[in-house]
C-alpha positions in Angstrom: -34.2 121.3 -49.1 -37.6 122.3 -50.4 -40.2 120.0 -51.3 -43.6 120.5 -52.3 -45.2 117.6 -51.7 -45.1 115.2 -48.2 -43.7 112.5 -50.0 -39.6 112.5 -51.3 -37.3 109.8 -53.1 -34.1 108.8 -51.7 -31.2 106.8 -52.8 -28.7 104.9 -51.4 -25.5 104.1 -53.3 -26.5 100.9 -55.8 -28.4 99.6 -52.8 -31.6 101.0 -52.7 -34.2 103.3 -54.4 -37.5 104.5 -52.7 -39.7 107.0 -54.8 -40.9 108.8 -53.2 -41.3 106.5 -50.3 -40.2 108.9 -47.3 -42.7 110.5 -46.0 -41.9 113.2 -44.5 -43.0 113.8 -40.5 -42.1 116.9 -39.2 -43.2 116.1 -35.2 -40.1 113.9 -35.4 -37.4 115.9 -34.5 -35.3 114.8 -35.7 -36.6 111.6 -38.7 -34.1 109.3 -38.6 -32.5 106.3 -41.2 -30.1 104.0 -39.7 -27.9 102.2 -43.2 -26.6 98.7 -41.2 -23.1 98.6 -41.1 -21.8 95.8 -44.2 -18.3 95.0 -45.1 -16.7 96.6 -47.1 -18.1 100.4 -46.2 -15.9 103.3 -47.3 -19.1 105.4 -48.6 -22.2 105.6 -50.7 -23.9 108.4 -52.1 -27.0 109.1 -50.5 -29.5 111.2 -52.9 -33.2 113.0 -51.9 -35.3 114.4 -54.2 -38.5 115.9 -54.5 -40.7 117.5 -56.8 -38.9 120.3 -57.5 -35.4 120.1 -55.4 -32.6 117.8 -55.0 -30.1 116.9 -53.0 -26.8 114.9 -52.6 -23.7 113.8 -50.2 -21.8 110.8 -49.1 -21.9 108.9 -46.0 -19.6 107.5 -44.0 -19.7 104.3 -41.6 -20.3 105.5 -38.0 -21.0 109.3 -38.4 -24.7 111.2 -38.7 -25.7 113.5 -41.1 -28.4 116.2 -39.8 -30.2 118.5 -42.7 -33.7 119.8 -43.1 -36.8 119.3 -45.4 -38.8 123.0 -46.2 -42.2 121.5 -47.0 -44.7 124.3 -49.5 -42.1 126.3 -48.0 -43.2 126.8 -44.1 -43.3 123.3 -42.4 -39.6 122.3 -41.2 -38.7 118.9 -41.2 -36.0 118.0 -40.0 -33.9 114.7 -40.9 -30.5 112.4 -39.7 -29.0 109.9 -41.3 -27.3 107.1 -38.8 -24.7 104.8 -40.1 -24.0 102.5 -37.8 -20.1 101.7 -37.0 -18.1 99.2 -37.7 -18.2 96.2 -36.1 -15.3 95.9 -33.1 -14.1 92.9 -34.1 -12.9 94.4 -37.7 -10.0 95.8 -36.1 -7.7 93.5 -38.0 -4.8 93.0 -35.4 -7.4 91.9 -33.1 -9.4 89.6 -35.7 -6.2 88.3 -37.2 -4.7 87.2 -33.9 -7.3 85.0 -32.4 -7.6 83.6 -36.1 -3.7 83.1 -36.1 -3.9 81.3 -32.9 -7.2 80.0 -32.8 -6.5 77.3 -35.8 -2.8 76.3 -34.3 -4.1 75.4 -31.3 -6.7 73.5 -33.0 -4.8 71.8 -35.7 -2.6 70.3 -32.7 -5.5 69.6 -30.7 -7.2 67.8 -33.7 -3.9 65.6 -34.1 -4.0 64.2 -31.1 -5.8 61.3 -29.6 -9.4 61.5 -27.9 -8.6 63.7 -25.3 -11.1 62.8 -22.3 -9.5 66.0 -20.9 -10.8 68.3 -23.3 -13.9 67.2 -23.4 -14.3 67.4 -20.2 -13.4 70.9 -19.9 -14.9 72.3 -22.7 -18.4 70.0 -22.5 -18.4 71.5 -18.8 -17.1 74.9 -19.3 -18.1 76.1 -22.5 -22.4 76.2 -20.9 -21.1 77.9 -18.4 -18.6 80.2 -20.1 -22.1 81.3 -22.0 -24.2 82.0 -19.6 -20.8 84.2 -17.5 -20.8 86.1 -20.8 -24.9 86.7 -20.8 -25.2 88.2 -17.6 -21.6 89.5 -17.6 -22.6 91.7 -21.1 -25.8 92.5 -19.7 -24.3 94.3 -16.8 -21.7 96.1 -19.2 -24.8 97.0 -21.5 -26.4 99.2 -19.1 -29.6 98.9 -20.5 -30.9 94.4 -20.8 -33.3 93.2 -19.8 -32.8 88.9 -19.9 -36.2 88.8 -19.8 -37.0 91.0 -22.9 -34.2 91.3 -24.9 -32.2 88.4 -27.3 -28.5 87.7 -26.5 -27.7 89.4 -29.8 -28.6 93.0 -28.0 -25.4 92.3 -26.6 -23.1 92.4 -29.0 -24.8 95.1 -30.8 -22.4 97.4 -32.5 -22.3 100.4 -31.1 -23.2 100.0 -27.4 -21.1 99.3 -24.5 -21.1 95.6 -24.5 -20.1 94.9 -28.2 -16.1 94.2 -28.2 -16.2 92.1 -24.6 -18.7 90.6 -25.9 -17.8 90.1 -29.6 -14.4 88.6 -28.1 -15.8 86.1 -25.3 -17.6 84.9 -28.0 -14.7 84.0 -30.1 -13.0 82.3 -26.8 -16.5 80.5 -26.5 -16.6 79.3 -30.8 -13.6 77.6 -30.1 -14.1 76.0 -26.8 -17.1 74.4 -28.1 -16.1 73.2 -31.6 -13.3 71.9 -28.9 -16.5 69.6 -27.7 -17.6 69.3 -30.4 -14.4 68.0 -32.3 -14.0 65.4 -29.0 -17.9 64.5 -29.3 -17.7 63.3 -33.2 -13.9 61.4 -32.2 -15.9 59.6 -28.8 -19.0 58.6 -31.1 -17.0 57.2 -33.8 -14.7 55.2 -31.0 -17.6 53.6 -29.9 -19.4 53.1 -32.9 -22.0 55.5 -32.1 -24.5 57.5 -34.8 -22.2 60.7 -35.3 -25.3 62.9 -37.4 -26.3 64.2 -33.2 -22.1 65.3 -33.0 -22.6 67.2 -36.5 -25.2 69.1 -35.6 -23.2 70.3 -32.8 -20.9 71.8 -34.9 -23.6 74.3 -35.4 -23.7 75.9 -32.0 -19.7 76.9 -32.2 -19.7 78.3 -36.0 -23.1 80.1 -35.0 -21.2 81.7 -32.0 -18.2 82.7 -34.4 -21.1 83.9 -36.6 -22.8 86.5 -34.2 -19.2 87.9 -33.1 -17.4 88.6 -36.7 -21.3 89.5 -37.8 -23.0 91.4 -34.7 -26.7 93.1 -34.5 -26.8 95.9 -36.5 -24.3 93.9 -39.5 -26.3 92.8 -42.2 -25.4 89.6 -42.6 -26.5 88.5 -38.3 -29.2 87.4 -39.3 -28.1 84.4 -42.0 -27.3 82.0 -39.8 -30.9 81.9 -38.5 -32.0 78.6 -39.1 -29.2 76.6 -36.7 -30.6 76.6 -34.2 -32.9 73.8 -36.1 -30.1 71.3 -37.2 -29.1 71.1 -33.3 -32.6 70.6 -31.9 -33.2 67.9 -34.2 -29.7 66.2 -33.1 -30.6 66.9 -29.5 -33.3 64.2 -30.5 -31.4 62.2 -32.7 -29.2 61.6 -30.0 -32.3 60.0 -27.5 -33.7 58.1 -30.5 -30.2 56.9 -31.7 -28.6 55.7 -28.7 -31.3 55.0 -26.4 -30.5 51.6 -26.3 -26.9 52.4 -24.9 -26.0 51.1 -21.4 -24.9 54.2 -20.6 -27.1 56.7 -22.1 -30.3 54.8 -20.9 -29.3 56.4 -17.8 -29.5 60.2 -19.3 -31.8 59.6 -21.6 -35.1 61.2 -20.6 -32.8 64.0 -19.0 -31.9 64.6 -22.9 -35.4 64.3 -23.7 -35.7 67.1 -21.1 -33.2 69.0 -22.7 -34.8 68.7 -26.4 -38.2 69.8 -24.4 -35.8 72.8 -23.4 -34.6 73.2 -27.1 -38.2 72.6 -28.7 -39.9 76.1 -26.0 -38.2 77.9 -29.1 -40.9 77.6 -31.3 -42.6 79.6 -28.7 -41.6 82.9 -30.2 -44.7 81.9 -32.8 -46.8 82.5 -29.9 -48.0 85.8 -28.1 -47.1 87.3 -25.4 -43.6 85.3 -25.8 -42.6 86.4 -29.3 -43.2 89.6 -29.2 -42.6 90.7 -25.7 -39.9 88.0 -24.0 -38.3 87.1 -26.9 -35.0 86.9 -24.5 -36.6 84.5 -22.4 -37.9 82.1 -25.4 -34.3 81.8 -26.5 -33.1 81.6 -23.4 -35.1 78.5 -22.8 -33.1 77.2 -26.4 -29.9 77.7 -24.6 -30.7 76.0 -21.6 -31.6 72.9 -23.8 -28.0 73.4 -25.1 -26.2 74.0 -22.2 -27.9 70.8 -20.5 -27.3 68.8 -23.5 -23.7 69.8 -23.9 -23.4 68.5 -20.2 -25.3 65.3 -20.6 -23.5 64.4 -23.2 -20.4 65.0 -21.2 -21.2 62.8 -18.2 -22.3 60.0 -21.0 -19.3 59.5 -22.7 -16.8 60.4 -18.7 -18.8 57.3 -17.9 -18.3 55.2 -21.2 -14.7 55.6 -20.0 -14.7 54.8 -16.4 -17.3 51.6 -17.6 -14.1 50.7 -19.5 -11.3 51.4 -17.9 -12.8 49.1 -14.4 -13.2 46.0 -17.0 -9.6 46.7 -18.1 -8.7 46.7 -14.5 
């Protein structure tokens, strides 16, 4: 394609039009433009147009398209259009099977009476499983820094750890959802405010969303505000339950977990939000892990106390 100007226009299907918005940079070999994954994405028509020439072609997910724009008949500018592939989890055989198992298991467990075993297994197991996923996926990824890289990068489209992370996040979502259900049931049983329990449902939803819409998908960031609701639920458990005898034994530790979660806000402070985004995220997840384990301990203590009184 030919151009007599250092700027050309770009149109991507019906989603984007940049009039004279692409600056030709011959020093980049190639100058890469990434089109993120969006389902369904069968094909899109790409059009480049200059003051003297134009070219159009169709792109599909998971491919690279190379071409050259010659500026003023002399300078060669190399361009590459990179389309990210579909998330691995969009394999419908895998996703469909997981959804069916998830729904059937959830139905039977929800219909059962309050189950201390499920609470203990999922309450202690979910945080431990989260950290195992993080370190194992980091090793599979091969180029990951836990202090600098966010957790979402472990499941990013096209990475070595994408499939492993996505499947594990769905399992984690199921486990943490069971915990939240038991959390809610036991809160009602002991006539406690259910607001903290309701806020805990944001975590399994976030895990499932990150698995189905991983980094690189246009919908990935849609759940951004949810951690703030979890943080609020943590604080309200400290405020609303503090007078309970068993809870008073762990209330100070709950406050500590809230402080760790609150450190998520350091992402707005330099250098944390720029150079150590991974560390900032892990403050929040460490606080969530503490809170989940403490809530599990709290209800376990109440059940034991009730058993002793009845005996």
